[in-house]
C-alpha atoms as one frame of an Amber mdcrd trajectory, in Angstrom:
protein
   0.000   0.000   0.000   1.403   3.461  -0.906   2.214   5.835   1.945   0.311
   8.697   0.274  -2.666   8.286  -2.055  -4.182  11.291  -3.819  -7.451  10.410
  -5.517  -9.327  12.594  -8.013  -8.732  15.871  -6.200 -10.779  18.835  -7.321
 -10.719  22.267  -5.688 -13.033  25.112  -6.617 -12.818  28.510  -4.925 -15.640
  31.032  -4.951 -14.472  34.654  -4.964 -15.774  36.697  -2.063 -17.355  39.609
  -3.908 -18.293  38.399  -7.377 -19.253  34.799  -6.489 -17.173  33.792  -9.511
 -15.807  30.247  -9.322 -12.129  29.474  -9.898 -11.031  25.874 -10.378  -7.561
  25.462  -8.859  -7.398  21.650  -9.174  -9.263  19.680 -11.822  -8.592  15.991
 -11.305  -5.311  15.229  -9.560  -4.397  11.633  -8.774  -1.027  10.125  -7.835
   0.626   7.975  -5.166   3.856   8.248  -3.192   5.556   5.135  -1.879   7.246
   4.994   1.517  10.838   6.208   1.140  10.245   8.094  -2.126  11.567  11.592
  -2.822   9.082  13.379  -5.091   9.201  16.924  -6.454   6.167  18.788  -7.794
   6.712  21.508 -10.387   4.551  23.801 -12.473   4.090  27.426 -13.469   2.611
  29.969 -11.066  -1.146  29.428 -10.894  -0.887  25.768 -11.924  -2.339  24.533
  -8.618   0.852  23.495  -6.784   0.208  25.571  -3.658  -3.427  24.503  -3.475
  -2.370  20.874  -3.760   0.260  21.276  -1.022  -2.255  22.962   1.311  -4.632
  20.027   0.877  -1.840  17.493   1.446  -0.893  19.427   4.597  -4.539  19.241
   5.727  -4.640  23.051   5.816  -7.432  23.036   3.233 -10.084  20.571   2.146
 -10.792  19.542  -1.439 -14.104  20.222  -3.124 -14.004  16.637  -4.300 -11.664
  13.669  -3.937  -9.629  12.144  -1.138  -6.146  12.081   0.380  -5.006   9.014
   2.339  -1.869   8.788   4.476  -1.012   5.180   5.272  -4.603   4.238   4.478
  -6.135   6.905   6.749  -8.331   9.491   5.043  -6.932  12.930   5.866  -9.976
  14.609   4.395 -12.241  12.848   6.899 -10.327  13.851  10.044 -12.382  15.982
  12.434 -11.354  19.625  12.782 -10.496  19.276  16.487  -8.137  16.371  15.723
  -6.363  17.813  12.693  -3.581  19.715  14.515  -2.552  16.646  16.476  -2.636
  14.540  13.308  -0.327  17.026  11.541   2.129  17.098  14.443   2.354  13.312
  14.636   2.495  12.488  10.943   3.718  15.458   8.906   6.882  17.552   8.981
   6.959  20.956   7.283   9.827  22.908   5.725   8.872  26.357   4.392  10.622
  28.886   2.163  10.555  31.547   4.912  11.624  29.137   7.700   8.699  30.007
  10.059  10.946  30.182  13.120  10.001  32.185  16.216  12.570  34.924  16.932
  11.671  34.998  20.645  12.579  31.301  20.982  16.110  29.907  20.916  17.054
  27.527  18.115  16.709  24.617  20.547  13.239  25.710  21.664  12.106  26.213
  18.059  13.094  22.622  17.311  11.413  21.358  20.483   8.135  23.195  19.809
   6.160  20.380  18.087   7.252  17.937  20.819   6.252  20.403  23.549   2.810
  20.732  21.956   2.594  16.928  21.977   3.563  16.976  25.710   6.622  14.804
  25.224   8.964  14.387  28.208  12.048  16.638  28.175  14.635  13.802  28.481
  13.165  12.184  25.339  13.168  15.514  23.472  16.809  16.103  24.435  17.795
  12.599  23.350  16.186  13.108  19.918  17.902  16.482  19.492  21.296  15.074
  20.469  20.992  12.607  17.574  19.615  15.104  15.064  21.685  18.254  15.668
  25.126  16.816  14.729  23.655  15.224  11.615  22.420  18.656  10.435  25.505
  20.546  11.612  23.627  22.780  14.045  24.925  21.633  17.457  26.806  24.919
  17.933  23.677  26.979  17.169  21.243  25.539  19.721  21.485  28.391  22.251
  21.364  31.131  19.607  18.224  32.876  18.331  17.002  32.830  14.727  17.927
  36.494  14.162  21.548  35.618  15.040  22.056  32.963  12.352  22.190  32.851
   8.541  19.409  31.847   6.155  21.038  28.499   5.424  21.400  27.799   9.140
  17.765  28.779   9.718  16.645  26.295   7.083  18.670  23.503   8.680  16.994
  24.362  12.001  13.625  24.190  10.232  14.548  20.748   8.863  15.464  19.631
  12.396  12.085  20.849  13.670  10.359  18.922  10.881  12.330  15.722  11.537
  12.266  15.626  15.322   8.700  14.278  15.426   9.837  11.388  13.188   7.043
  12.126  10.692   5.765   9.746   8.054   6.040  12.465   5.411   8.069  15.673
   4.996   6.272  18.375   3.003   8.661  21.048   1.706   7.375  24.269   0.131
  10.057  25.998  -1.986  12.695  25.075   0.636  15.582  26.591  -1.349  13.689
  29.723  -2.431  15.316  32.072   0.121  18.803  30.518   0.077  22.045  31.390
  -1.696  23.693  28.780  -3.916  26.014  27.393  -1.204  23.162  27.022   1.322
  20.984  25.495  -1.400  23.622  22.845  -2.088  23.928  22.076   1.634  20.165
  21.733   2.065  19.755  19.517  -1.002  22.573  17.281   0.259  20.739  17.009
   3.611  17.485  16.093   1.891  19.350  13.480  -0.153  20.893  11.971   2.985
  17.683  11.841   5.046  15.878  10.306   2.081  18.610   7.631   1.823  17.884
   6.864   5.482  14.238   6.177   4.553  12.483   9.531   5.050   9.700  10.172
   2.530   9.842  13.696   1.060   7.359  15.597  -1.114   8.708  18.950  -2.282
   7.026  21.746  -4.219   9.614  23.841  -6.046  10.264  26.211  -8.946  13.940
  25.251  -8.869  15.091  22.849 -11.563  18.227  22.189  -9.533  16.237  21.280
  -6.401  13.924  19.022  -8.391  16.887  17.265 -10.033  17.731  15.708  -6.644
  14.345  13.955  -6.449  13.665  10.418  -7.601  10.488  11.458  -9.408   9.152
  14.791 -10.643   5.443  15.483 -11.155   4.460  18.399 -13.390   1.164  20.197
 -12.718  -0.517  22.238 -15.427  -4.012  23.762 -15.345  -4.813  21.946 -12.114
  -3.909  18.481 -13.411  -0.878  16.176 -13.433   0.485  16.853 -16.905   3.594
  14.661 -16.946   6.087  12.884 -14.693   9.755  11.939 -14.888  11.360   9.006
 -13.092  15.053   9.184 -12.247  15.883   5.590 -13.089  19.642   5.561 -13.728
  19.864   9.259 -14.572  22.462  11.421 -12.848  21.437  14.764 -11.321  22.757
  16.486 -14.447  20.647  14.268 -16.707  17.607  14.803 -14.491  18.220  18.552
 -14.674  18.173  18.402 -18.469  15.035  16.218 -18.570  13.230  18.623 -16.222
  14.364  21.659 -18.234  13.080  20.092 -21.462   9.703  19.348 -19.891   9.367
  22.885 -18.466  10.149  24.292 -21.907   7.427  22.080 -23.382   4.919  23.246
 -20.760   5.799  26.914 -21.349   5.262  26.403 -25.083   1.839  24.881 -24.424
   2.897  21.434 -25.631   1.057  18.208 -24.883
């Protein structure tokens, strides 16, 4: 059974003042196996953000269903949804979403604190995770005292510390310089090799070239997908670039 199943998703928004309907997703279906690393690409307005919000259980589809390990996320009661997210999903955002009034350590601990986990267990998890991400020396600092690349590694630690079934990453390299981008993509590659399932939405061809599969969204539908197979990152980069050129030209 796939870890994530997306079945016939449709999302229609009604504008507040004109009551005009906008269809953000038309009929999106795909699966993600446990341990996969999948990137989702598409032009602005293609439906990527809407899809990610539904997968993150931040929004509900007009039609269709999302299952995580066989459990319907779209059927979870509103009062239970926050706990479900904390236990099963890890989030990495473009703008880091760290709290400047909390130390790095406390930012990482936050989801465990909300889950009322015992401090010795939280500390044990952090002691394993921090050296792996190269942030041990940053734990007592505050987010405003560290670089963008360091902030994103802290955000990855916060996402991983709950040992989630699925990491959802939204443009994770969008605010990073090239060196920090390389470091983050290497980290994603390593944690995926260790078995972590990752689903990343990105505009970056380079970021997507690290994934094992790339889904392309156009006009609210899955338009095409590329499997890595035996391709190197450079070959994946070229395959992705060719597909994006085809999409921009309106090809089928």
